[in-house]
VEXDREN-2710 file (C-alpha; in Angstrom, 1 decimal):
% VEXDREN-2710
k/r/px/py/pz
1/MET/203.4/251.7/318.9
2/LYS/201.7/248.3/319.0
3/ALA/198.0/247.9/319.8
4/LEU/195.4/245.2/319.5
5/VAL/192.7/246.0/317.0
6/ILE/189.5/244.2/316.4
7/THR/188.7/244.8/312.7
8/ALA/185.5/242.7/312.3
9/PRO/183.6/240.0/314.2
10/GLY/186.0/237.2/314.8
11/HIS/189.1/239.1/313.5
12/ALA/191.7/240.7/315.7
13/GLU/195.3/241.6/315.1
14/VAL/198.2/243.5/316.5
15/GLN/198.9/246.6/314.5
16/ASP/201.4/249.4/314.4
17/VAL/199.4/252.6/315.2
18/ALA/200.2/256.2/316.0
19/ALA/201.3/256.7/319.6
20/PRO/198.9/258.9/321.6
21/VAL/199.6/262.5/322.3
22/ALA/198.3/264.0/325.6
23/ALA/195.6/266.6/324.7
24/PRO/194.9/269.4/327.2
25/GLY/193.7/267.8/330.5
26/GLU/195.0/264.3/329.5
27/VAL/198.0/262.1/330.3
28/VAL/199.8/259.4/328.4
29/VAL/200.4/256.2/330.3
30/ASP/202.9/253.5/329.5
31/VAL/200.7/250.4/330.0
32/GLN/202.4/247.7/332.0
33/ARG/199.5/245.2/332.5
34/ALA/196.0/244.9/331.0
35/GLY/193.2/242.4/331.3
36/ILE/190.5/241.1/329.0
37/CYS/187.0/240.6/330.1
38/GLY/183.6/239.5/328.9
39/THR/182.9/242.8/327.2
40/ASP/186.0/242.4/325.2
41/LEU/184.9/239.0/324.1
42/GLU/181.6/240.4/323.0
43/PHE/183.3/243.0/320.8
44/PHE/185.3/240.2/319.3
45/SER/182.2/238.0/318.6
46/GLY/180.2/241.0/317.4
47/ASP/177.5/240.5/320.0
48/MET/178.3/243.6/322.1
49/ALA/175.1/245.8/322.2
50/TYR/177.1/249.0/321.5
51/LEU/177.9/247.7/318.1
52/HIS/174.2/247.6/317.3
53/THR/173.3/250.9/318.9
54/GLY/175.9/253.0/317.2
55/HIS/178.0/253.7/320.4
56/ALA/180.9/251.6/319.0
57/ALA/182.1/250.5/315.6
58/TYR/184.9/248.5/314.0
59/PRO/187.9/248.9/314.0
60/MET/187.9/248.7/317.8
61/ARG/190.8/249.3/320.2
62/ILE/189.7/247.5/323.3
63/GLY/191.1/247.3/326.9
64/HIS/189.7/248.9/330.0
65/GLU/191.3/246.9/332.8
66/TRP/194.8/248.3/333.1
67/MET/197.7/249.9/335.1
68/GLY/200.8/251.6/334.1
69/THR/203.1/254.6/334.6
70/VAL/202.4/258.2/333.5
71/SER/205.0/259.2/330.9
72/ALA/203.6/262.5/329.5
73/VAL/201.0/265.2/330.5
74/GLY/199.0/267.6/328.4
75/ALA/198.4/271.3/329.0
76/GLY/196.8/272.1/332.3
77/VAL/197.9/268.8/334.0
78/ASP/200.2/268.8/337.0
79/PRO/203.6/267.5/335.8
80/ALA/203.9/265.7/339.2
81/TRP/201.8/262.9/337.6
82/ILE/204.8/261.9/335.5
83/GLY/206.4/258.7/336.8
84/ARG/203.4/257.8/339.0
85/ARG/201.9/254.3/338.9
86/VAL/198.2/254.6/338.1
87/THR/195.1/253.0/336.9
88/GLY/192.1/254.9/335.6
89/ASP/188.3/255.1/335.4
90/THR/186.7/253.6/332.3
91/MET/183.8/256.0/332.3
92/LEU/184.7/259.4/331.0
93/GLY/181.8/261.8/331.5
94/CYS/181.4/265.1/329.7
95/GLY/182.1/266.9/332.9
96/ALA/179.4/269.5/332.3
97/CYS/176.0/267.8/332.6
98/ARG/173.9/267.5/335.7
99/ARG/174.9/263.9/336.2
100/CYS/178.6/264.7/336.0
101/GLU/178.1/267.6/338.4
102/HIS/176.5/265.3/340.9
103/GLY/179.4/262.7/340.7
104/ARG/177.6/260.3/338.4
105/GLN/179.8/260.6/335.3
106/HIS/179.5/256.9/334.9
107/VAL/175.9/257.3/333.7
108/CYS/176.6/260.6/331.7
109/GLU/174.6/260.3/328.5
110/ARG/177.5/261.8/326.5
111/ARG/180.2/259.7/328.2
112/LEU/183.1/258.0/326.5
113/GLU/184.1/254.6/327.8
114/LEU/187.8/253.8/327.3
115/GLY/188.2/250.9/325.0
116/ILE/184.4/250.4/324.8
117/ARG/182.3/253.4/323.7
118/GLY/182.6/256.5/321.6
119/GLY/185.8/255.5/319.8
120/LYS/188.1/256.2/322.8
121/PRO/191.1/253.9/322.2
122/GLY/191.7/251.3/324.9
123/ALA/194.7/250.1/326.9
124/LEU/195.5/246.8/325.2
125/ALA/198.4/248.8/323.6
126/GLU/201.8/250.0/324.6
127/GLN/200.4/253.4/325.6
128/VAL/197.0/254.9/326.3
129/ALA/195.8/258.5/326.7
130/THR/193.2/259.3/329.3
131/PRO/192.0/262.4/331.2
132/ALA/194.0/263.2/334.3
133/ARG/190.8/263.5/336.3
134/SER/190.1/259.7/335.7
135/LEU/193.4/258.6/337.3
136/HIS/193.8/256.8/340.6
137/ARG/197.3/256.5/342.0
138/LEU/198.4/253.0/343.0
139/PRO/200.4/252.5/346.2
140/ASP/203.5/250.4/346.3
141/ALA/201.5/247.6/348.0
142/VAL/199.5/247.1/344.8
143/ASP/201.5/245.2/342.2
144/GLU/201.0/245.1/338.4
145/ALA/198.6/242.2/338.4
146/THR/196.5/243.6/341.2
147/GLY/196.5/247.1/339.7
148/ALA/195.0/245.7/336.5
149/LEU/192.3/244.0/338.6
150/VAL/191.1/247.3/340.2
151/GLU/188.5/247.9/337.5
152/PRO/186.7/244.6/337.8
153/GLY/187.2/244.7/341.5
154/GLY/185.5/248.1/341.7
155/ASN/182.4/246.6/340.1
156/ALA/182.3/243.8/342.7
157/PHE/183.0/246.3/345.5
158/ARG/180.0/248.3/344.5
159/ALA/177.8/245.2/344.2
160/VAL/178.7/244.2/347.7
161/GLN/178.0/247.8/348.9
162/GLY/174.6/247.5/347.2
163/ALA/174.0/244.2/349.1
164/ALA/174.5/246.2/352.3
165/LEU/176.0/243.2/354.1
166/ARG/176.5/243.1/357.8
167/PRO/178.9/240.6/359.6
168/GLY/177.1/237.3/359.9
169/ASP/174.7/237.9/357.0
170/ARG/174.2/235.0/354.7
171/CYS/175.0/236.0/351.1
172/LEU/174.4/234.0/347.9
173/VAL/176.4/234.9/344.8
174/LEU/175.0/233.7/341.5
175/GLY/177.6/233.1/338.8
176/PRO/181.2/232.5/339.9
177/GLY/183.0/234.2/336.9
178/THR/185.5/236.9/337.5
179/ILE/183.0/239.5/338.9
180/GLY/181.1/236.9/340.9
181/LEU/184.3/235.6/342.5
182/LEU/185.4/239.1/343.3
183/CYS/182.0/239.8/344.8
184/ALA/182.4/236.7/347.0
185/LEU/185.9/237.9/348.1
186/PHE/184.6/241.3/349.0
187/ALA/181.5/239.9/350.7
188/ARG/183.7/237.6/352.8
189/ALA/185.9/240.5/353.7
190/ALA/182.7/242.3/354.9
191/GLY/182.1/239.4/357.4
192/ALA/179.4/237.7/355.5
193/GLU/178.8/233.9/355.2
194/VAL/179.3/233.5/351.5
195/HIS/177.7/230.9/349.3
196/LEU/178.0/230.6/345.5
197/LEU/175.7/229.1/342.9
198/ALA/177.8/227.6/340.1
199/ARG/176.7/226.5/336.6
200/ASP/178.9/223.4/336.6
201/GLY/181.4/221.4/338.6
202/SER/184.5/223.0/337.2
203/SER/183.6/226.5/338.2
204/ALA/182.6/225.2/341.6
205/ALA/185.9/223.4/342.0
206/PHE/187.8/226.6/341.2
207/ALA/185.8/228.7/343.7
208/ALA/186.6/226.1/346.3
209/THR/190.4/226.7/345.8
210/LEU/189.7/230.3/346.9
211/GLY/188.5/229.0/350.3
212/PHE/184.8/228.9/349.6
213/ASP/183.4/225.7/351.0
214/ASP/179.7/226.5/350.3
215/VAL/179.6/226.3/346.5
216/TRP/176.5/224.7/345.0
217/THR/175.0/223.7/341.7
218/GLU/171.3/224.2/341.2
219/GLU/170.4/220.6/342.0
220/ARG/172.2/220.8/345.4
221/LEU/171.4/224.4/346.5
222/PRO/170.0/224.5/350.0
223/ARG/167.3/226.9/351.1
224/PRO/168.5/228.7/354.2
225/PRO/167.5/232.3/354.5
226/TRP/169.6/234.4/352.2
227/ASP/169.9/237.9/353.6
228/ALA/171.3/239.1/350.3
229/VAL/171.7/237.8/346.8
230/ILE/174.2/239.1/344.2
231/ASP/173.4/238.2/340.6
232/ALA/176.7/238.3/338.7
233/SER/175.6/235.9/336.0
234/ASN/174.7/236.3/332.4
235/SER/171.6/234.2/332.6
236/PRO/168.2/235.8/331.7
237/LEU/166.6/233.4/334.2
238/LEU/168.6/234.1/337.3
239/PRO/167.4/237.6/338.2
240/ALA/163.9/236.2/338.8
241/ARG/165.6/233.3/340.7
242/ALA/167.3/235.9/342.9
243/ALA/164.0/237.5/343.7
244/ASP/162.6/234.1/344.7
245/LEU/165.6/233.2/346.9
246/VAL/166.2/236.4/348.8
247/GLU/164.7/236.7/352.3
248/PRO/161.8/239.1/352.9
249/GLY/163.3/242.5/353.8
250/GLY/166.6/241.5/352.1
251/ARG/168.5/243.0/349.2
252/ILE/169.4/242.0/345.7
253/ALA/172.4/243.5/343.8
254/PHE/172.2/243.0/340.0
255/ILE/175.5/243.4/338.3
256/GLY/175.4/240.6/335.6
257/LEU/174.0/241.3/332.1
258/ALA/172.2/238.7/330.0
259/GLY/172.1/238.8/326.2
260/THR/168.3/238.8/326.2
261/PRO/165.8/240.6/328.5
262/SER/165.4/239.3/332.1
263/LEU/161.9/239.2/333.5
264/ILE/161.1/239.8/337.1
265/ASP/157.7/239.7/338.7
266/THR/157.8/242.9/340.8
267/ARG/155.2/241.3/343.1
268/ASP/158.1/239.2/344.4
269/LEU/159.9/242.4/345.4
270/VAL/156.9/244.3/346.7
271/LEU/155.3/241.6/348.7
272/LYS/158.6/240.6/350.3
273/ASP/159.7/244.3/350.8
274/VAL/162.9/243.6/348.9
275/THR/165.4/246.3/347.9
276/ALA/166.9/245.7/344.4
277/VAL/170.0/247.6/343.3
278/GLY/171.5/247.8/339.8
279/VAL/175.2/248.4/339.4
280/LEU/176.9/249.9/336.4
281/SER/180.6/250.4/336.4
282/ALA/183.3/250.5/338.9
283/SER/183.7/254.3/339.0
284/PRO/182.5/255.1/342.5
285/GLY/184.2/251.9/343.9
286/LEU/187.7/252.3/342.5
287/ALA/189.3/254.1/345.5
288/GLY/187.8/251.6/348.0
289/THR/189.0/248.7/345.9
290/ILE/192.5/250.1/345.8
291/ASP/192.5/250.5/349.6
292/ALA/191.2/246.9/350.1
293/TYR/193.9/245.5/347.8
294/ALA/196.6/247.6/349.4
295/ALA/195.6/246.4/352.9
296/GLY/195.5/242.8/351.8
297/VAL/191.9/242.5/352.7
298/VAL/191.1/241.1/349.3
299/ASP/193.7/239.4/347.0
300/PRO/192.4/239.0/343.5
301/ARG/195.5/237.6/341.9
302/PRO/194.5/233.9/342.0
303/LEU/191.9/234.7/339.4
304/VAL/194.6/235.3/336.7
305/ALA/195.0/232.1/334.7
306/ALA/198.0/233.3/332.7
307/THR/199.9/236.5/331.7
308/VAL/200.6/236.6/328.0
309/SER/202.0/238.9/325.3
310/LEU/200.0/241.2/323.1
311/ASP/200.8/238.9/320.1
312/ASP/199.1/236.0/322.0
313/LEU/195.9/237.8/322.4
314/PRO/194.1/237.2/319.1
315/ALA/194.2/233.5/319.6
316/ILE/192.9/233.8/323.2
317/LEU/190.0/236.0/322.1
318/ALA/189.2/233.2/319.6
319/GLY/189.0/230.7/322.4
320/ALA/192.5/229.3/322.7
321/ARG/193.9/228.6/326.2
322/PRO/197.7/229.0/326.4
323/PRO/199.8/226.0/327.5
324/GLY/200.3/226.0/331.3
325/ALA/197.3/228.3/332.0
326/GLY/195.8/227.9/335.4
327/PRO/192.1/227.3/336.1
328/GLY/191.2/231.0/336.8
329/PRO/188.9/233.0/334.6
330/LYS/191.1/236.0/333.8
331/PHE/193.9/236.6/331.3
332/HIS/196.4/239.4/331.6
333/VAL/198.7/240.9/329.0
334/ALA/202.1/242.2/330.0
335/LEU/203.3/245.1/327.9
END
């Protein structure tokens, strides 16, 4: 089969590789749609932390935002999965440790991460193998593009849960990239008054096309009381800014990751009685995200700038933007 392989920093190519075989407890999925995200770009550039901690190594088979149809099952797996449209969890815990037993497989110390950690091949390929326990069935109301946006949506869903928004709360989202915009969509669906802090005018303009009227740059940001702040940026400075901006008694959800350490004065949290929540992975939010998409409460599809072929992907990873691409931050691959 064909798969995208990153062979070294700045080098990616489509290769013919062996098709996966479903091991016991696994399924093989015929991938129909997959997305690329910031983590994939960091693997391409060589900046991704796992490359430097030993959790990942070249050659890399990336891709963790995906949907497809189950085509084969391994021993011990219900054959009724065959033919079902699915997406799957990225975080594949060992299943035996205390964290996994308590439903926290996404922070299992021995976890694999599909397309990211531990050498588990990803879904930017014609087929992918994954444990059956990681699967989530997609209802007919969730199309291919939306199905491939469940994983990033699950991250945003959990960030909004962490912000504990109530109808009428004023929420500020820092960083309107894919995750930040999804956070804004879920926060709006929760009944919050949503504001976004953008780095520049172009990202502010795109957020406005999604119906967000209150999009600000730092120079124009007003100072009303922010009941919750969601930091979805990659700036090492904005976590401290979130602590400064949030109302006393409010909540901060941190889901963005900077390339260098972020410093927060914990006195800003303690003296304001602020609750700060960190969010890693979509895992506990995948089912809720699918339900929200299926019900039409949140529609993430405008974030997709273009849908391309696997052969187009090396150039896109290198920074090319295909002709006719829209202004959105997300690229999808149709397989």
